[in-house]
The first five atom37 places (N, CA, C, CB, O) and aatype in JSON, in Angstrom:
{
  "aatype": [12, 0, 19, 6, 15, 13, 15, 5, 14, 7, 9, 16, 19, 15, 2, 7, 18, 19, 3, 0, 9, 19, 17, 6, 7, 0, 16, 16, 0, 7, 3, 16, 4, 5, 9, 9, 8, 2, 7, 2, 7, 15, 1, 13, 17, 0, 7, 1, 0, 17, 7, 14, 5, 16, 18, 6, 7, 9, 0, 13, 15, 7, 14, 7, 5, 11, 0, 15, 2, 7, 10, 11, 19, 16, 5, 9, 15, 0, 7, 1, 19, 18, 9, 18, 13, 1, 6, 19],
  "atom_mask": [
    [1, 1, 1, 1, 1],
    [1, 1, 1, 1, 1],
    [1, 1, 1, 1, 1],
    [1, 1, 1, 1, 1],
    [1, 1, 1, 1, 1],
    [1, 1, 1, 1, 1],
    [1, 1, 1, 1, 1],
    [1, 1, 1, 1, 1],
    [1, 1, 1, 1, 1],
    [1, 1, 1, 0, 1],
    [1, 1, 1, 1, 1],
    [1, 1, 1, 1, 1],
    [1, 1, 1, 1, 1],
    [1, 1, 1, 1, 1],
    [1, 1, 1, 1, 1],
    [1, 1, 1, 0, 1],
    [1, 1, 1, 1, 1],
    [1, 1, 1, 1, 1],
    [1, 1, 1, 1, 1],
    [1, 1, 1, 1, 1],
    [1, 1, 1, 1, 1],
    [1, 1, 1, 1, 1],
    [1, 1, 1, 1, 1],
    [1, 1, 1, 1, 1],
    [1, 1, 1, 0, 1],
    [1, 1, 1, 1, 1],
    [1, 1, 1, 1, 1],
    [1, 1, 1, 1, 1],
    [1, 1, 1, 1, 1],
    [1, 1, 1, 0, 1],
    [1, 1, 1, 1, 1],
    [1, 1, 1, 1, 1],
    [1, 1, 1, 1, 1],
    [1, 1, 1, 1, 1],
    [1, 1, 1, 1, 1],
    [1, 1, 1, 1, 1],
    [1, 1, 1, 1, 1],
    [1, 1, 1, 1, 1],
    [1, 1, 1, 0, 1],
    [1, 1, 1, 1, 1],
    [1, 1, 1, 0, 1],
    [1, 1, 1, 1, 1],
    [1, 1, 1, 1, 1],
    [1, 1, 1, 1, 1],
    [1, 1, 1, 1, 1],
    [1, 1, 1, 1, 1],
    [1, 1, 1, 0, 1],
    [1, 1, 1, 1, 1],
    [1, 1, 1, 1, 1],
    [1, 1, 1, 1, 1],
    [1, 1, 1, 0, 1],
    [1, 1, 1, 1, 1],
    [1, 1, 1, 1, 1],
    [1, 1, 1, 1, 1],
    [1, 1, 1, 1, 1],
    [1, 1, 1, 1, 1],
    [1, 1, 1, 0, 1],
    [1, 1, 1, 1, 1],
    [1, 1, 1, 1, 1],
    [1, 1, 1, 1, 1],
    [1, 1, 1, 1, 1],
    [1, 1, 1, 0, 1],
    [1, 1, 1, 1, 1],
    [1, 1, 1, 0, 1],
    [1, 1, 1, 1, 1],
    [1, 1, 1, 1, 1],
    [1, 1, 1, 1, 1],
    [1, 1, 1, 1, 1],
    [1, 1, 1, 1, 1],
    [1, 1, 1, 0, 1],
    [1, 1, 1, 1, 1],
    [1, 1, 1, 1, 1],
    [1, 1, 1, 1, 1],
    [1, 1, 1, 1, 1],
    [1, 1, 1, 1, 1],
    [1, 1, 1, 1, 1],
    [1, 1, 1, 1, 1],
    [1, 1, 1, 1, 1],
    [1, 1, 1, 0, 1],
    [1, 1, 1, 1, 1],
    [1, 1, 1, 1, 1],
    [1, 1, 1, 1, 1],
    [1, 1, 1, 1, 1],
    [1, 1, 1, 1, 1],
    [1, 1, 1, 1, 1],
    [1, 1, 1, 1, 1],
    [1, 1, 1, 1, 1],
    [1, 1, 1, 1, 1]
  ],
  "atom_positions": [
    [[0.84, -1.11, 0.02], [-0.02, 0.15, -0.1], [1.04, 1.25, 0.14], [-1.33, 0.22, 1.03], [1.92, 1.32, 1.0]],
    [[0.68, 2.15, -0.92], [1.25, 3.42, -0.88], [0.53, 4.49, -0.25], [1.52, 3.79, -2.07], [-0.59, 4.76, -0.67]],
    [[1.08, 5.2, 0.78], [0.15, 6.32, 1.49], [1.0, 7.55, 0.94], [0.01, 6.25, 3.41], [2.23, 7.53, 0.89]],
    [[0.29, 8.52, 0.58], [0.57, 9.9, 0.33], [-0.18, 10.74, 1.33], [0.21, 10.28, -1.09], [-1.31, 10.51, 1.76]],
    [[0.6, 11.75, 1.65], [0.06, 12.66, 2.84], [0.25, 14.18, 2.4], [0.94, 12.36, 4.33], [1.3, 14.51, 1.86]],
    [[-0.73, 15.06, 2.62], [-0.63, 16.54, 2.38], [-1.06, 17.25, 3.27], [-1.21, 16.98, 1.35], [-2.08, 16.9, 3.86]],
    [[-0.38, 18.47, 3.63], [-0.8, 19.5, 4.61], [-1.05, 20.83, 3.78], [0.36, 19.71, 5.79], [-1.37, 21.87, 4.36]],
    [[-0.89, 20.78, 2.48], [-1.14, 21.79, 1.59], [-1.52, 21.3, 0.21], [0.0, 22.65, 1.54], [-1.17, 20.15, -0.09]],
    [[-2.15, 21.97, -0.6], [-2.55, 21.53, -1.94], [-1.45, 20.82, -2.81], [-3.03, 22.73, -2.68], [-0.3, 21.26, -2.76]],
    [[-1.73, 19.8, -3.55], [-0.64, 19.09, -4.23], [-1.35, 17.94, -5.08], [0.0, 0.0, 0.0], [-2.55, 17.68, -5.01]],
    [[-0.54, 17.39, -5.76], [-0.77, 16.1, -6.78], [-0.31, 14.99, -6.34], [-0.15, 16.18, -8.09], [0.89, 14.95, -6.07]],
    [[-1.04, 13.97, -6.17], [-0.45, 12.54, -5.83], [0.57, 12.11, -7.06], [-1.78, 11.33, -5.67], [0.46, 12.45, -8.24]],
    [[1.6, 11.26, -6.44], [2.51, 10.58, -7.47], [1.81, 9.19, -7.86], [4.07, 10.31, -6.84], [1.93, 8.73, -9.0]],
    [[1.09, 8.57, -6.85], [0.54, 7.32, -7.21], [-0.89, 7.58, -7.9], [0.45, 6.39, -5.93], [-1.53, 8.62, -7.79]],
    [[-1.3, 6.37, -8.66], [-2.48, 6.39, -9.41], [-3.12, 4.91, -9.38], [-2.17, 6.9, -10.87], [-2.46, 3.95, -8.98]],
    [[-4.32, 4.8, -9.79], [-4.85, 3.28, -9.65], [-6.03, 3.32, -8.67], [0.0, 0.0, 0.0], [-6.98, 4.08, -8.86]],
    [[-5.96, 2.52, -7.67], [-7.23, 2.45, -6.77], [-6.87, 2.91, -5.33], [-7.86, 0.91, -6.7], [-5.88, 2.54, -4.71]],
    [[-7.72, 3.69, -4.94], [-7.47, 4.21, -3.66], [-8.45, 3.34, -2.53], [-7.79, 5.87, -3.73], [-9.62, 3.1, -2.84]],
    [[-8.03, 3.01, -1.53], [-8.53, 2.32, -0.42], [-9.24, 3.02, 0.51], [-7.6, 1.73, 0.2], [-10.36, 2.68, 0.89]],
    [[-8.62, 4.04, 0.91], [-8.97, 4.9, 1.95], [-8.56, 6.41, 1.9], [-8.46, 4.33, 3.09], [-7.64, 6.79, 1.16]],
    [[-9.2, 7.21, 2.64], [-8.87, 8.62, 2.82], [-8.95, 8.96, 4.3], [-9.82, 9.54, 1.98], [-9.98, 8.65, 4.91]],
    [[-8.04, 9.51, 4.87], [-8.3, 10.04, 6.41], [-7.63, 11.58, 6.46], [-7.44, 8.89, 7.69], [-6.53, 11.94, 6.05]],
    [[-8.47, 12.21, 6.99], [-8.31, 13.76, 7.27], [-8.29, 13.94, 8.75], [-9.54, 14.68, 6.63], [-9.35, 13.88, 9.37]],
    [[-6.98, 14.18, 9.45], [-7.03, 14.63, 10.85], [-6.22, 15.83, 11.13], [-6.6, 13.57, 11.74], [-5.35, 16.2, 10.35]],
    [[-6.48, 16.41, 12.2], [-5.65, 17.35, 12.93], [-6.46, 18.6, 13.5], [0.0, 0.0, 0.0], [-7.69, 18.69, 13.51]],
    [[-5.58, 19.52, 13.96], [-6.2, 20.59, 14.81], [-6.94, 21.46, 13.59], [-4.96, 21.53, 15.8], [-6.38, 22.01, 12.64]],
    [[-8.27, 21.44, 13.88], [-9.17, 22.24, 12.9], [-10.01, 23.23, 13.73], [-10.17, 21.25, 12.03], [-9.89, 23.29, 14.95]],
    [[-10.88, 24.02, 13.02], [-11.95, 24.8, 13.77], [-13.21, 24.58, 12.75], [-11.5, 26.56, 14.05], [-13.07, 24.17, 11.6]],
    [[-14.24, 24.87, 13.25], [-15.56, 24.5, 12.45], [-15.43, 25.43, 11.33], [-17.06, 24.71, 13.28], [-15.08, 26.6, 11.45]],
    [[-15.76, 24.76, 10.06], [-15.8, 25.19, 8.72], [-14.5, 25.0, 7.99], [0.0, 0.0, 0.0], [-14.48, 25.42, 6.84]],
    [[-13.52, 24.5, 8.43], [-12.25, 24.17, 7.77], [-12.86, 22.97, 6.68], [-10.96, 23.59, 8.99], [-13.87, 22.27, 6.8]],
    [[-12.04, 23.0, 5.79], [-12.53, 22.03, 4.44], [-11.14, 21.34, 4.02], [-13.26, 23.06, 2.92], [-10.0, 21.76, 4.24]],
    [[-11.52, 20.24, 3.38], [-10.56, 19.45, 2.72], [-11.13, 18.94, 1.39], [-10.14, 18.32, 3.62], [-12.13, 18.23, 1.47]],
    [[-10.68, 19.17, 0.29], [-11.26, 18.72, -1.05], [-10.18, 18.06, -1.95], [-11.9, 19.96, -1.82], [-9.09, 18.58, -2.18]],
    [[-10.59, 16.93, -2.41], [-9.81, 16.12, -3.29], [-10.36, 16.02, -4.62], [-9.63, 14.83, -2.76], [-11.57, 15.78, -4.59]],
    [[-9.85, 16.12, -5.83], [-10.51, 15.95, -7.07], [-9.75, 14.99, -7.86], [-10.69, 17.21, -7.8], [-8.58, 14.76, -7.56]],
    [[-10.41, 14.36, -8.95], [-9.57, 13.55, -9.9], [-8.7, 14.55, -10.72], [-10.5, 12.64, -10.89], [-9.18, 15.54, -11.27]],
    [[-7.33, 14.21, -10.76], [-6.38, 14.89, -11.55], [-6.73, 14.9, -13.04], [-5.08, 14.28, -11.35], [-6.41, 15.88, -13.72]],
    [[-7.26, 14.02, -13.49], [-7.59, 13.99, -15.02], [-8.77, 14.79, -15.46], [0.0, 0.0, 0.0], [-8.63, 15.64, -16.34]],
    [[-9.96, 14.57, -14.86], [-11.02, 15.29, -15.32], [-11.59, 16.39, -14.38], [-12.01, 14.37, -15.64], [-12.49, 17.12, -14.8]],
    [[-11.12, 16.54, -13.22], [-11.53, 17.67, -12.28], [-12.67, 17.33, -11.56], [0.0, 0.0, 0.0], [-13.12, 18.18, -10.8]],
    [[-13.22, 16.28, -11.66], [-14.45, 15.91, -10.85], [-14.07, 15.73, -9.37], [-15.13, 14.55, -11.4], [-12.9, 15.51, -9.03]],
    [[-15.07, 15.82, -8.55], [-14.77, 15.73, -7.08], [-14.59, 14.26, -6.71], [-15.93, 16.4, -6.19], [-15.34, 13.39, -7.16]],
    [[-13.77, 14.04, -6.03], [-13.37, 12.52, -5.53], [-13.92, 12.35, -4.11], [-11.64, 12.24, -5.5], [-14.56, 11.37, -3.75]],
    [[-13.56, 13.52, -3.23], [-13.86, 13.42, -1.9], [-13.79, 14.79, -1.28], [-12.97, 12.45, -1.23], [-12.94, 15.58, -1.7]],
    [[-14.64, 15.14, -0.32], [-14.74, 16.53, 0.28], [-14.99, 16.28, 1.74], [-15.93, 17.45, -0.39], [-15.73, 15.34, 2.02]],
    [[-14.48, 16.99, 2.67], [-14.88, 17.03, 4.05], [-15.0, 18.39, 4.77], [0.0, 0.0, 0.0], [-14.37, 19.37, 4.37]],
    [[-15.74, 18.41, 5.72], [-15.83, 19.72, 6.34], [-15.82, 19.5, 7.95], [-17.2, 20.48, 5.83], [-16.6, 18.72, 8.48]],
    [[-14.86, 20.26, 8.68], [-14.78, 20.1, 10.07], [-15.93, 20.75, 10.71], [-13.53, 20.63, 10.59], [-16.38, 21.79, 10.23]],
    [[-16.5, 20.16, 11.87], [-17.61, 20.7, 12.52], [-16.99, 21.12, 14.07], [-18.88, 19.54, 12.51], [-17.67, 21.52, 15.02]],
    [[-15.76, 20.96, 14.04], [-15.22, 21.52, 15.45], [-13.7, 21.12, 15.56], [0.0, 0.0, 0.0], [-13.09, 20.6, 14.63]],
    [[-13.16, 21.42, 16.77], [-11.73, 21.25, 16.74], [-11.28, 19.6, 16.68], [-11.15, 22.01, 18.09], [-12.02, 18.68, 17.03]],
    [[-10.16, 19.48, 16.26], [-9.53, 18.07, 16.15], [-10.34, 17.07, 15.39], [-9.31, 17.49, 17.53], [-10.86, 16.1, 15.94]],
    [[-10.43, 17.35, 14.02], [-11.05, 16.43, 13.06], [-10.28, 15.18, 12.87], [-11.23, 17.07, 11.77], [-9.05, 15.11, 12.88]],
    [[-11.06, 14.26, 12.69], [-10.72, 12.87, 12.26], [-11.8, 12.27, 11.48], [-10.42, 11.99, 13.42], [-12.69, 11.68, 12.08]],
    [[-11.8, 12.38, 10.05], [-12.65, 11.85, 9.16], [-12.22, 11.31, 8.13], [-13.41, 12.59, 8.81], [-11.02, 11.52, 7.91]],
    [[-12.89, 10.52, 7.25], [-12.61, 10.04, 5.98], [-13.43, 9.03, 5.37], [0.0, 0.0, 0.0], [-14.65, 9.11, 5.56]],
    [[-13.05, 8.22, 4.76], [-13.84, 7.17, 4.09], [-12.98, 5.94, 3.57], [-14.58, 7.82, 2.89], [-11.87, 6.17, 3.08]],
    [[-13.41, 4.72, 3.67], [-12.77, 3.62, 3.4], [-13.68, 3.05, 2.22], [-12.59, 2.72, 4.69], [-14.9, 2.95, 2.32]],
    [[-12.96, 2.7, 1.12], [-13.74, 2.01, -0.04], [-13.75, 0.53, -0.11], [-13.2, 2.45, -1.34], [-12.69, -0.06, 0.09]],
    [[-14.7, -0.04, -0.34], [-14.88, -1.55, -0.15], [-14.39, -2.06, -1.75], [-16.72, -2.02, 0.33], [-14.18, -1.33, -2.72]],
    [[-14.28, -3.46, -1.7], [-13.85, -4.16, -2.77], [-12.39, -3.68, -3.38], [0.0, 0.0, 0.0], [-11.4, -3.53, -2.67]],
    [[-12.41, -3.49, -4.65], [-11.09, -3.12, -5.21], [-10.56, -1.7, -4.82], [-11.17, -3.22, -6.71], [-9.38, -1.43, -5.01]],
    [[-11.51, -0.73, -4.24], [-11.3, 0.55, -4.02], [-11.86, 1.45, -4.96], [0.0, 0.0, 0.0], [-12.67, 1.02, -5.78]],
    [[-11.5, 2.73, -4.96], [-12.13, 3.75, -5.92], [-10.99, 3.96, -6.96], [-12.59, 5.24, -5.15], [-9.8, 4.08, -6.67]],
    [[-11.48, 3.98, -8.14], [-10.58, 4.16, -9.36], [-10.11, 5.67, -9.26], [-11.41, 3.84, -10.85], [-10.94, 6.56, -9.08]],
    [[-8.73, 5.94, -9.4], [-8.22, 7.23, -9.68], [-6.95, 7.12, -10.73], [-7.81, 7.92, -8.3], [-5.76, 7.25, -10.48]],
    [[-7.52, 6.86, -11.83], [-6.54, 6.61, -13.05], [-5.39, 7.42, -13.23], [-7.22, 6.75, -14.28], [-4.31, 6.94, -13.57]],
    [[-5.59, 8.84, -13.0], [-4.59, 9.9, -13.28], [-4.08, 10.68, -11.95], [-5.25, 10.95, -14.3], [-3.65, 11.83, -11.87]],
    [[-4.26, 9.75, -10.97], [-3.75, 10.32, -9.66], [-4.92, 11.35, -9.12], [0.0, 0.0, 0.0], [-5.99, 11.46, -9.73]],
    [[-4.63, 12.03, -8.01], [-5.58, 12.83, -7.43], [-4.93, 14.26, -7.02], [-6.18, 12.05, -6.22], [-3.73, 14.37, -6.75]],
    [[-5.81, 15.32, -7.0], [-5.18, 16.46, -6.52], [-6.1, 17.11, -5.26], [-4.99, 17.49, -7.79], [-7.32, 17.29, -5.28]],
    [[-5.19, 17.39, -4.17], [-5.63, 17.84, -3.19], [-5.78, 19.53, -3.67], [-4.72, 17.38, -1.98], [-4.8, 20.22, -3.96]],
    [[-6.99, 19.96, -3.67], [-7.11, 21.33, -4.06], [-7.43, 22.38, -2.92], [-8.16, 21.39, -5.08], [-7.31, 23.59, -3.14]],
    [[-7.82, 21.89, -1.74], [-7.97, 22.67, -0.64], [-7.77, 21.86, 0.63], [-9.26, 23.3, -0.68], [-8.33, 20.78, 0.74]],
    [[-7.02, 22.32, 1.56], [-7.0, 21.87, 2.97], [-6.77, 22.98, 3.95], [-5.94, 20.84, 3.16], [-5.65, 23.5, 4.05]],
    [[-7.67, 23.31, 4.57], [-7.52, 24.41, 5.53], [-6.73, 24.19, 6.77], [-8.79, 24.82, 5.92], [-6.23, 25.18, 7.3]],
    [[-6.57, 23.02, 7.3], [-5.94, 22.72, 8.38], [-5.7, 21.15, 8.53], [-6.66, 23.3, 9.44], [-6.41, 20.37, 7.89]],
    [[-4.74, 20.74, 9.34], [-4.63, 19.43, 9.41], [-3.8, 18.76, 8.21], [0.0, 0.0, 0.0], [-3.16, 19.42, 7.39]],
    [[-3.88, 17.35, 8.22], [-3.14, 16.57, 7.02], [-4.11, 15.46, 6.52], [-1.66, 15.83, 7.53], [-4.77, 14.84, 7.36]],
    [[-4.21, 15.21, 5.31], [-4.91, 14.3, 4.65], [-3.86, 13.13, 4.34], [-5.59, 14.96, 3.4], [-2.69, 13.39, 4.08]],
    [[-4.34, 11.84, 4.38], [-3.6, 10.69, 4.1], [-4.59, 9.99, 2.99], [-3.27, 9.77, 5.5], [-5.81, 9.83, 3.14]],
    [[-3.78, 9.57, 1.75], [-4.57, 8.99, 0.93], [-3.82, 7.54, 0.58], [-4.83, 9.96, -0.27], [-2.74, 7.42, 0.01]],
    [[-4.56, 6.59, 1.01], [-3.95, 5.15, 0.84], [-4.29, 4.48, -0.58], [-4.56, 4.17, 2.04], [-5.44, 4.22, -0.91]],
    [[-3.26, 4.25, -1.33], [-3.49, 3.71, -2.73], [-3.13, 2.15, -2.52], [-2.46, 4.52, -3.97], [-2.16, 1.78, -1.85]],
    [[-4.03, 1.28, -3.18], [-3.92, 0.05, -3.18], [-2.6, -0.38, -4.11], [-5.24, -0.49, -3.6], [-2.42, 0.19, -5.18]],
    [[-1.74, -1.36, -3.66], [-0.67, -1.74, -4.63], [-1.18, -2.69, -5.58], [0.54, -2.33, -3.97], [-1.97, -3.57, -5.27]],
    [[-0.67, -2.48, -6.83], [-1.15, -3.3, -7.97], [-0.15, -4.41, -8.12], [-1.29, -2.47, -9.33], [-0.29, -5.26, -9.0]]
  ]
}
């Protein structure tokens, strides 16, 4: 499993299938994290903090969620987001 982590906007090196995403850290209500498909710009995942110390995310079942051209973290107000790619 390849894990990529971001505390600011950036593009993943890995591509393929995503097993899970976790966003955690010291936040305040209203902080956001948004991840889009690098290829077509559609939304992959988005989160909004409801208070301090956010810990939220998603785990995809089966083979995971396809991210052929990688992903782009377009916004992260606070904390760090971890993207877990399935090894092929």
